[in-house]
N, C-alpha and C positions, 0 to 999 in steps of 0.2 A: 416411580420410574418415569423418565421423560419420554414424551412421545416424539415422533418425527415431525420436522417442520413442513408446513404446507402453505404456499402463498406467502403472506407476511406474518404468519403465526410464529411466535417464539416458543421453542421447547426449552423447558427448564429442568435441571436436575432436581431430584426430590428434596434435597436439603443443601444448605450452604453451611459447611462446617468450618469455613475459614474465619468467620467472625469479622472480617475486614469491612464488609459492607460496601466495597467499592466496585462499581460496575463499569465495564468497558465494552465498546463495540469496535470491531475490526472489519473493514471492508476487504473484499478479496481474501476472505479468511478460510476458505475450504482447502487450501493447499499452499505450498511454498512458504514465502516469507510471512504472509498473513497468518497462516496456521502456526508457524513457529512463534510468532508474537503472542498469539492467543494462548498457546500451551505454556509459554514462559510466564505470562501474566497469571494463568491459573495456578501454576506452581508457586507463585509469589503471593497468593492470597486474594487476587482479584477474582471477580465473577465475570468472565468474558463472554460476549456474544459474537459469533462469527457470522458475517454477512456475505452472500453471494447470490448469483442468479440460479444456480443449480441446487435445488433442495436436496436431491439425492447425494450429491457430493458433500454437502454440508452434513448430512446425517451420517455418512460414512466417516467423516472426520470426527464427528462427535463420539461415535461408537469406538473408534480407535483410541481417542483420548481417554474415554471412560475405562478402556482396558488397561490403560497406564495409570489409572487413579486420578485423572484430571477431568474436572467438570466443565464442559463447554455448553453454552446455549447456542441456538441457531435462529437465524431469521433470513428468509429468502427475500431479496430485493435487488433492483437494478439501479445502480448509482447514477446512470445516465438519464433516468426518468424522474422528473421532479415529483410527480405524485407518488411514485414508488418510495422515494426517499422520505417523503412526508409521512406516508403510512408506516414506514419502518420506525421512525422516531416516535410517532404517536403510540405505537404498540409497545415500544421499549419504555416510554415515559409512564405508561399505565402501570408498570411494575415498580416504578421508582426512578430516581434520578440516574442519569448517565454521567459518570465522572471523567471518563476518558474516551475519546474518539480517535481511532487511527485510520486515516485514509490511505489505504494500501492498494486498492484495486487499480489495475493498469495493464497495459500490453504494449509491445513495441513491434512495429512492422517496418524494418529498415528499408529505405528507398533513397537512391540518389535523386537529386533534383532533376537532372537530365542525364541521359546516357546515349552515346552513339552506338547504334546497333548495326546489324548486317547491312551492307550496301549503303552505309551512311545515314540510315534512318535514325531519327532522334526520338528516344522514348522519354516521356515526361512522368514526373512523380504523379501517381493517380490522386485526384482530388478526394476520392472516396477513402483512401488510406489516411490522408491528412485529417479529414473530418472525423473518421472513426477514432483515431488516436487522440485528437484534441477533446472529443466528446467524453471519452473514458478517462483519460489521464489528467484533464484540466477541469472540464465542466463537472465531471463526477466529484472531484475534490471540492469544487465550489458548492455544489448542492449538498454534499454530505456535511461540510464544515458549517454551512449556513444553518442547517437544521439542528446540528449539534449545539451550536452557539445559542440558537433561539431557545432550545430546551434547557440549557444551563442557566441562561439569563432569567427565564421564566420561573425557575425553581430556586434562583439565587444560589447556584452551586458553583464553587470555585474550581472549575474543571480544567481539563487539558485537552488540546487538539494537537495531534501530531500528523503531519503530512509527509508521506514518503516521496522524496525528491530523487535526484540521481546525480552521480558524480560527473555525468556528461552534460549537465544542464547548460553549460556555457558554450556548447557547440561541439559536435563530433561528426566525423565522416559518415555520410549516408543516414543522418538522423534528423532531418529537417523537422518532422512533426513531433517526435519524442522529445528532442531537446527544447523545442519551443514550449511544449506542454509543461515540462519540468521547470523551465525558467519561470513560467507563469505560476507554478506551484510555489516557488520561492517568493515571488512577489505577493501572492496571497498570504503566505505565512507571515511575512514581515508586516504587511498591512493589518492583518487581523490581530497580531500581537499588540500593535499600537491601539487599535480600536477597542479590544476586549479587555485590556489590562484593568480598566476601571471597574470591571465586574469580577475581578479576581480570576480571570480565565487566562491561562498561559497557552501560547501557540508556538510550536517548534516544527522544524523539518529534520528529517534524517535522510542523508544522501548516500546510498550505498554505491560501491563500485560494482563490478561484475560479480554476480552471485552464482556459485557453482550449484545450479539446480536443474530442473527439468527443461527449462527453456534453453539453457546453454547446451545441454546434451541432446536436444531433439535432432533426429537425423535430417539431413538436407540433401536434396538432389542436385549437388553442385560439384561432384567429383572430389569432395574433401577440401575445397578451397576455404570455406568458412572455418572449418576446424583448424586448418593450418594457420590462418590469419589469427585466430584467437590464441593459439599456442604461442605465436610470436608476440602478440600483444601482452600476454601474461608476463613474459620475460622483461617487459619494460615497466612493470609496476615495481616500486621499490621493495615490497615484501615478496614479490615473485610468486604470488598465488592468488586465487580467487577467494572471495569471502564465502563463508558458510551461512546458511539461513540463521543459525543460532547466534552467530556473531552480530548480525544486524539486529536481531530481536533483542539482544542484550543492550544495544544502544538505545533502542526504542523504550525499553523498560527503564533504563537510566534516566532518559529524558522525562518520562512520565512521573518519576518519583522525585526528581530534583526540584525543590521548591523555588529556586531563584534563577532558573534558566527560561528565557522566553525571547521570541523574536530572532532566533538564530537557527542556523542549519548545521547539524553535526555531520562532519565528513567522516564516513566510514568506508574508506576506499583503498586501504593498504598503502597509502602514501601518494596516490594520484594515478588516474587512468589517462593515458595519452589520448589526444583527440584523434590521432591517426598515425599509423606507422606504414612504412613501405616494406613489402616482403619480396 
């Protein structure tokens, strides 16, 4: 029986009955898209390890998956900390090669660059919000991908690195930090695909549109303005609905298993998300 994770310790299920022998690590894996990816991989015969900063949340996710007959491993780590990421991959590597790394950890804090406030005062996009978003959504991808690649090259493993991008990476209203980070993720994806192909390592991106999850449904103290805007935005998407976590997870698993796709970003956005609409 697996124990709970603590620090950078990995908890492993008692046996691997899949026989596939393929191991994966998914950052931001305790909930939402990351957890959906891990569960789908587990159902497909992979041995996934979910990564996050909250060991308790990871353990709850593991237990819930076990109740559904899915075996997940856990490792607590902070993808914005170089030493934490190195410890994570060192611990994972001690148990064997990692064949797939999915960089999913991220967060979005929408802010306008400037905004005119009461009595003409101008409010500026906080530098702290910019730095926090770039550190998690871009630097975290760099650190995770670097260590994953190093581990694969050292073991001569023809692995796969998948970076979660975004449909709004080319620019979107109120998204200076997030779009910049995700555009950077695209650049890393294409650059690494060129650099790592010689080692048999494929690198891809998956760019979701708006996902109908906890972040979208979180209550806001704005008199319902955000909800109204998002409802209007949804009607401008060709498929006229948001994506489910499972639909994005399916694209990630397709990318992981397809042997001749690298250096590209799969658009999973329902036909396209507008940069901005007026309501």
